[in-house]
C-alpha positions as CSV (number, residue, x, y, z in Angstrom):
1,M,0.0,0.1,0.0
2,R,1.4,3.5,-0.9
3,I,0.5,6.3,1.3
4,A,1.0,10.1,1.0
5,V,1.4,12.3,4.1
6,E,0.7,16.0,3.9
7,G,1.6,18.5,6.7
8,C,-0.6,21.5,7.2
9,M,-3.3,21.7,4.3
10,H,-4.6,25.3,4.8
11,G,-7.4,24.6,2.4
12,E,-5.0,24.1,-0.5
13,L,-6.7,20.9,-1.6
14,D,-6.5,21.5,-5.4
15,N,-2.8,22.2,-5.2
16,V,-2.1,19.0,-3.2
17,Y,-4.2,16.7,-5.1
18,K,-2.6,18.1,-8.3
19,T,1.0,17.6,-6.9
20,L,0.0,13.8,-6.1
21,Q,-1.5,13.2,-9.6
22,Y,1.9,14.6,-11.0
23,M,3.9,12.2,-8.6
24,E,1.8,9.4,-9.9
25,N,2.3,10.2,-13.6
26,I,6.1,10.7,-13.3
27,N,6.7,7.8,-11.2
28,N,4.2,5.4,-12.7
29,Y,2.6,4.3,-9.5
30,K,-0.5,4.7,-7.7
31,I,-1.2,6.4,-4.2
32,D,-3.9,4.6,-2.4
33,L,-4.4,7.1,0.7
34,L,-3.6,10.7,1.7
35,L,-3.2,11.5,5.4
36,C,-3.4,15.2,6.4
37,C,-1.9,16.2,9.8
38,G,-4.3,19.3,10.5
39,D,-5.0,22.7,9.6
40,F,-7.3,21.3,7.0
41,Q,-9.6,24.3,6.8
42,A,-13.0,22.5,5.7
43,V,-14.6,25.8,5.0
44,R,-18.0,25.2,3.3
45,N,-19.2,28.9,3.0
46,E,-18.6,32.4,4.4
47,N,-20.1,31.6,7.8
48,D,-17.6,28.9,8.4
49,M,-14.9,31.7,8.2
50,E,-16.3,33.0,11.5
51,S,-15.2,29.9,13.3
52,L,-11.8,29.8,11.6
53,N,-9.1,31.2,14.0
54,V,-6.8,33.3,11.6
55,P,-6.2,37.0,11.3
56,R,-8.9,38.2,8.9
57,K,-6.4,39.2,6.3
58,Y,-5.7,35.5,5.9
59,R,-9.4,34.5,5.6
60,E,-10.0,32.9,2.1
61,M,-12.5,30.5,0.8
62,K,-9.4,28.2,-0.5
63,S,-10.8,25.0,-2.3
64,F,-12.5,22.8,0.2
65,W,-15.9,24.0,-0.7
66,K,-15.6,22.5,-4.2
67,Y,-15.4,19.1,-2.7
68,Y,-18.0,19.7,-0.3
69,S,-20.4,21.0,-3.2
70,G,-19.6,18.2,-5.5
71,Q,-18.1,20.2,-8.0
72,E,-14.8,18.4,-7.4
73,V,-14.3,15.0,-6.1
74,A,-11.1,13.9,-4.1
75,P,-9.1,11.7,-6.5
76,I,-7.5,9.9,-3.5
77,P,-9.2,8.7,-0.4
78,T,-8.2,11.2,2.3
79,I,-8.1,11.1,6.2
80,F,-7.5,14.2,8.2
81,I,-7.3,15.4,11.7
82,G,-7.9,18.8,13.0
83,G,-5.2,21.5,13.9
84,N,-5.6,25.1,15.3
85,H,-6.8,26.7,12.1
86,E,-10.0,25.0,11.3
87,A,-13.7,25.6,10.6
88,S,-14.3,24.4,14.1
89,N,-18.1,24.7,13.8
90,Y,-18.1,22.0,11.2
91,L,-15.6,19.7,12.8
92,W,-17.9,19.9,15.9
93,E,-20.7,18.4,13.9
94,L,-18.5,15.4,13.2
95,Y,-17.0,15.1,16.6
96,Y,-16.9,11.2,16.4
97,G,-15.6,11.4,12.9
98,G,-17.2,11.2,9.5
99,W,-17.1,12.4,5.8
100,A,-16.4,15.9,5.5
101,A,-17.0,15.7,1.9
102,P,-17.1,12.6,-0.5
103,N,-14.0,10.6,-0.1
104,I,-12.6,12.8,2.6
105,Y,-12.9,11.5,6.1
106,F,-12.3,13.5,9.2
107,L,-11.0,11.2,12.0
108,G,-12.7,13.0,14.8
109,F,-11.4,15.0,17.8
110,A,-9.9,11.6,18.4
111,G,-10.4,8.4,16.5
112,V,-9.1,5.1,14.9
113,V,-10.3,3.7,11.5
114,K,-9.1,0.9,9.4
115,F,-8.0,1.4,5.8
116,G,-7.5,-2.1,4.4
117,N,-5.8,-4.0,7.3
118,I,-4.0,-0.8,8.4
119,R,-5.1,0.9,11.6
120,I,-4.8,4.7,11.7
121,G,-5.3,6.6,14.8
122,G,-5.4,10.3,15.6
123,L,-5.8,13.3,18.0
124,S,-6.9,16.6,16.8
125,G,-6.1,20.2,18.0
126,I,-3.1,21.3,20.0
127,Y,-2.1,21.1,23.6
128,N,-2.9,24.0,26.0
129,A,-2.3,23.1,29.8
130,R,-5.0,25.6,30.9
131,H,-7.8,23.8,28.9
132,Y,-6.6,20.3,29.1
133,R,-8.8,19.1,32.0
134,L,-11.8,20.9,30.8
135,G,-14.8,19.5,29.1
136,H,-15.9,20.4,25.7
137,Y,-18.0,23.5,26.8
138,E,-17.5,25.6,23.6
139,R,-20.4,26.0,21.2
140,P,-20.6,28.3,18.0
141,P,-20.8,31.1,17.4
142,Y,-17.5,31.3,19.1
143,N,-16.1,34.4,20.9
144,E,-12.5,35.6,20.9
145,S,-11.7,33.2,23.7
146,T,-13.7,30.1,22.6
147,I,-12.7,30.2,19.1
148,R,-9.1,29.2,20.3
149,S,-10.0,26.8,23.2
150,V,-12.4,24.8,21.0
151,Y,-9.3,23.3,19.3
152,H,-7.2,22.6,22.5
153,V,-6.7,18.9,23.1
154,R,-8.9,17.6,26.2
155,E,-8.0,14.9,28.6
156,Y,-11.2,13.1,27.9
157,D,-10.4,12.3,24.3
158,V,-6.6,11.4,25.2
159,H,-8.0,9.1,27.9
160,K,-9.9,7.1,25.3
161,L,-7.0,6.7,23.1
162,M,-5.1,5.5,26.1
163,Q,-7.3,2.4,26.3
164,I,-6.2,1.1,23.1
165,E,-4.4,-2.2,23.5
166,E,-4.1,-3.6,20.0
167,P,-1.3,-2.4,17.7
168,I,-1.6,0.9,15.9
169,D,0.2,1.4,12.4
170,I,0.0,5.0,12.0
171,F,-0.8,7.7,14.4
172,L,-1.5,11.5,13.5
173,S,-1.1,14.7,15.6
174,H,-1.0,18.3,14.8
175,D,1.4,19.4,17.3
176,W,4.7,17.1,18.0
177,P,5.1,14.9,20.9
178,R,7.0,16.6,23.6
179,G,10.6,15.4,23.7
180,I,10.6,14.0,20.2
181,T,13.5,16.5,19.4
182,D,15.8,14.3,21.3
183,Y,15.6,11.5,18.8
184,G,16.3,13.6,15.6
185,N,18.8,16.0,14.3
186,C,18.1,18.8,16.7
187,K,20.9,20.9,15.7
188,E,19.7,21.1,12.1
189,L,16.3,21.9,13.3
190,V,17.3,24.8,15.5
191,R,19.5,26.1,12.5
192,H,16.3,26.6,10.5
193,K,14.1,27.4,13.3
194,Q,16.3,29.5,15.8
195,Y,13.3,30.4,18.1
196,F,12.6,26.8,18.9
197,E,15.8,26.5,20.8
198,K,14.9,27.9,24.2
199,E,11.7,25.5,24.2
200,I,13.7,22.6,23.3
201,Q,16.2,23.1,26.1
202,D,13.2,24.0,28.6
203,G,11.3,20.8,27.5
204,T,8.3,22.7,26.6
205,L,8.4,22.4,22.8
206,G,5.3,20.1,21.9
207,S,2.6,18.1,23.4
208,E,2.8,16.2,26.7
209,P,-0.3,14.2,26.1
210,A,1.1,13.3,22.7
211,A,4.3,12.2,24.3
212,Q,2.1,10.0,26.6
213,L,0.3,8.4,23.7
214,L,3.5,7.8,21.8
215,E,4.9,5.9,24.7
216,K,1.7,4.0,25.2
217,L,0.6,3.1,21.6
218,K,4.1,2.8,20.1
219,P,2.8,3.0,16.5
220,S,5.1,2.1,13.6
221,Y,4.6,5.6,12.2
222,W,3.7,9.0,13.7
223,F,3.1,12.0,11.6
224,S,2.8,15.6,12.8
225,A,2.7,19.2,11.4
226,H,2.0,22.6,12.9
227,L,5.6,24.0,13.1
228,H,6.0,24.4,9.4
229,C,9.2,22.5,8.9
230,K,10.2,18.9,8.1
231,F,11.8,16.9,10.9
232,A,12.4,13.3,11.2
233,A,13.1,11.1,14.2
234,V,13.2,7.5,15.2
235,V,12.1,6.4,18.6
236,Q,13.2,3.1,20.1
237,H,10.8,1.9,22.7
238,G,13.0,0.0,25.3
239,E,16.2,-1.9,24.6
240,D,14.3,-4.6,22.4
241,G,11.1,-2.9,22.0
242,P,9.3,-1.6,18.7
243,V,10.4,1.4,16.7
244,T,8.3,4.4,15.8
245,K,9.4,6.5,12.8
246,F,8.4,10.0,13.3
247,L,8.2,12.6,10.6
248,A,6.8,16.1,10.8
249,L,5.9,18.1,7.5
250,D,5.6,21.6,6.3
251,K,2.7,23.6,4.8
252,C,1.6,23.5,1.2
253,L,3.8,26.2,-0.4
254,P,6.1,26.1,-3.5
255,R,9.6,24.6,-2.4
256,R,8.4,23.5,1.0
257,K,8.6,20.0,2.1
258,F,4.8,19.2,2.8
259,L,4.6,15.9,1.1
260,Q,5.9,12.4,1.7
261,V,5.1,9.2,0.0
262,F,5.9,5.9,1.7
263,E,5.0,2.0,1.5
264,V,3.5,-0.2,4.1
265,E,3.1,-3.9,4.0
266,S,-0.7,-4.7,3.8
267,G,-2.9,-7.5,2.4
268,Q,-4.8,-7.4,-0.7
269,G,-7.8,-4.7,-1.1
270,P,-10.3,-3.5,-1.2
271,Y,-8.6,-0.4,0.4
272,E,-11.5,1.4,1.9
273,I,-12.1,3.5,5.2
274,Q,-13.8,1.4,7.8
275,Y,-14.8,1.6,11.4
276,D,-12.5,0.1,13.9
277,E,-13.9,-2.4,16.4
278,E,-11.9,-1.8,19.4
279,W,-12.4,2.1,19.0
280,L,-16.1,1.7,18.7
281,A,-16.2,-0.3,21.9
282,I,-14.1,2.4,23.6
283,T,-16.3,5.1,22.4
284,Q,-19.4,3.3,23.7
285,T,-17.9,2.5,27.1
286,F,-16.8,6.2,27.7
287,N,-19.7,8.2,26.0
288,S,-21.7,8.2,29.4
289,V,-19.0,10.6,30.8
290,F,-18.6,12.7,27.6
291,P,-18.1,16.2,29.4
292,L,-20.2,18.8,27.5
293,T,-19.5,21.6,30.0
294,S,-16.5,23.1,31.6
295,Q,-16.5,20.3,34.1
296,S,-13.9,17.6,33.5
297,A,-14.8,14.0,32.9
298,N,-15.5,11.6,35.8
299,F,-13.8,8.6,34.8
300,G,-14.5,6.9,38.0
301,G,-18.1,6.7,36.9
302,V,-17.4,4.3,34.2
303,Q,-18.3,0.8,34.7
304,H,-17.5,-1.5,31.7
305,D,-16.6,-4.8,30.7
306,M,-14.5,-4.4,27.6
307,K,-14.8,-8.1,26.5
308,D,-18.4,-8.0,26.4
309,C,-18.6,-4.6,24.9
310,R,-16.3,-5.8,22.0
311,Q,-18.5,-8.9,21.5
312,W,-21.5,-6.5,21.1
313,V,-20.0,-4.1,18.9
314,R,-18.6,-7.1,16.7
315,S,-22.1,-8.2,16.2
316,R,-23.4,-5.0,15.3
317,L,-20.7,-4.5,12.6
318,Q,-21.5,-8.0,11.2
319,E,-25.0,-7.1,10.8
320,R,-24.5,-3.6,9.2
321,G,-21.1,-3.6,7.9
322,A,-18.1,-1.5,9.0
323,K,-18.3,1.3,6.3
324,P,-18.9,4.7,8.0
325,F,-22.4,6.3,7.3
326,E,-22.9,8.2,4.1
327,F,-21.8,11.9,3.6
328,V,-24.7,14.5,4.1
329,R,-24.4,18.2,3.4
330,T,-25.8,20.2,6.3
331,V,-25.3,23.8,5.2
332,P,-25.4,25.8,1.7
333,C,-22.2,25.7,-0.2
334,Y,-20.1,28.7,-1.1
335,D,-21.4,30.4,-4.3
336,A,-19.1,33.0,-5.7
337,S,-22.1,34.5,-7.7
338,Q,-24.0,35.1,-4.5
339,S,-23.3,36.8,-1.2
340,L,-24.2,34.8,1.9
341,S,-24.8,37.3,4.6
342,I,-23.0,36.5,7.9
343,G,-25.4,34.9,10.4
344,A,-27.4,33.4,7.7
345,F,-27.8,29.5,8.6
346,A,-25.4,30.2,11.5
347,E,-27.3,27.8,13.8
348,N,-25.2,24.6,14.6
349,P,-27.0,21.7,13.0
350,Q,-27.0,18.1,14.1
351,N,-25.2,16.0,11.4
352,P,-26.9,13.0,10.3
353,Q,-23.8,11.0,10.1
354,T,-23.3,11.7,13.9
355,Q,-26.9,10.9,14.8
356,S,-26.7,7.6,12.7
357,F,-23.5,6.7,14.4
358,L,-24.9,7.2,17.9
359,Q,-28.0,5.1,16.9
360,F,-25.8,2.5,15.6
361,L,-24.0,2.1,19.0
362,E,-27.4,2.7,20.9
363,L,-26.0,5.7,22.6
364,P,-28.0,8.8,23.7
365,N,-27.5,11.9,21.6
366,L,-25.8,13.9,24.4
367,F,-25.5,17.0,22.0
368,E,-29.3,17.4,22.0
369,N,-29.2,17.5,25.9
370,A,-26.3,19.8,26.2
371,L,-27.0,23.3,27.4
372,E,-27.1,25.8,24.3
373,S,-26.0,28.5,26.6
374,R,-23.1,30.6,25.2
375,E,-21.7,31.0,28.7
376,P,-19.0,30.8,29.9
377,T,-18.3,33.7,27.5
378,Q,-14.6,33.4,28.6
379,S,-12.6,30.2,29.2
380,P,-13.1,29.1,32.7
381,A,-9.4,28.5,33.1
382,T,-8.6,31.9,31.9
383,L,-11.1,34.2,33.8
384,D,-8.2,35.4,35.8
385,H,-5.6,35.6,33.0
386,K,-4.5,38.9,32.0
387,G,-3.7,40.0,28.5
388,P,-4.7,38.1,25.1
389,D,-5.6,34.5,25.4
390,L,-2.7,33.4,23.2
391,D,-0.6,30.3,23.4
392,P,3.1,29.9,22.2
393,E,2.2,26.7,20.3
394,E,-0.5,28.6,18.1
395,I,1.6,28.9,15.0
396,P,0.0,31.5,12.7
397,I,-0.6,31.2,9.1
398,D,2.1,33.5,7.7
399,D,5.8,32.3,8.6
400,E,6.6,36.1,9.0
401,D,4.5,36.4,12.1
402,E,5.7,33.2,13.8
403,L,8.6,34.9,15.9
404,E,6.4,37.7,16.9
405,E,3.6,35.4,18.2
406,L,6.0,33.0,19.8
407,D,7.5,36.0,21.8
408,E,4.0,36.9,23.1
């Protein structure tokens, strides 16, 4: 199986797919799957722009809307995770994962799927210690605080991933696992990105939860993005343990290292995205403590027998099949000939894919019961925080702004 990995997409789907098709033509091979490590920017229309945390001067429709509308179809099956520049209102519709457009699958805020016999896991967002232990309290329309905190990684999602026992082949995260620079050419990295040096020395560059997941899951491959550079590392887990090959990639721009193609051993096809039995069992088990307010999850309230849960999920998959539920459009698509007034269709719809997924697992739809209040208007963890709600990990769109924001 031949897989392409892309760093930060930033809505450049047309350019990435054209590049991959060019590579297929000149190398006379077929790419079976594209993985994207975040900042995908699945912007469907003008309203989605209001949930995209980028300076207004960088807000552009880009090209995802073409694939959402059906004007274009992804030529290669695509799986992506979220980063810190996303249409967060849309990704929230697909919290558990689902088709963002035909042939383009969002892995969810945390998730695992199978592609052929390859298991692919991922964690969306970036780490921010102030919000890590909170629940998912943010709701669109977002304010200046929640438009940032909505994509901050939560303990609840990491805890579910930590329950995985079966081998993971590939794992995706947007920010890098903390400490990963110890396993690669750190001097070369600092030569290109001098302002990383202090964080590397302080041991604060990257995500602590991602580091915990790397230690627990020990995947064969781990791919990240976020820091807009290419960096490779090899992690040996114990003296005779398995090895994880790590690679971070850049964003889609000319002469930047944003793509990598590699091959993995796999069985014969068909190669298609399917639900993962173990992950569905974990999701069903922990859904009862899904925190939809600022309160953290009460994991002590979870009572389960994973063996029985696995058997039940297996029977459900045998009855229905493992293919994800079909893509459904929930809002109007961008139309360059018409101006959509901001606020029109601004309500946050329930996505039929999410509803069908919950029905399939016989889980209550907690989104319907969640309080629709826009409070707190400020992140509970930052009510006493002075100054702008910024995080040094939040790399902006334009590289020229990177050093300035990291210093804030």
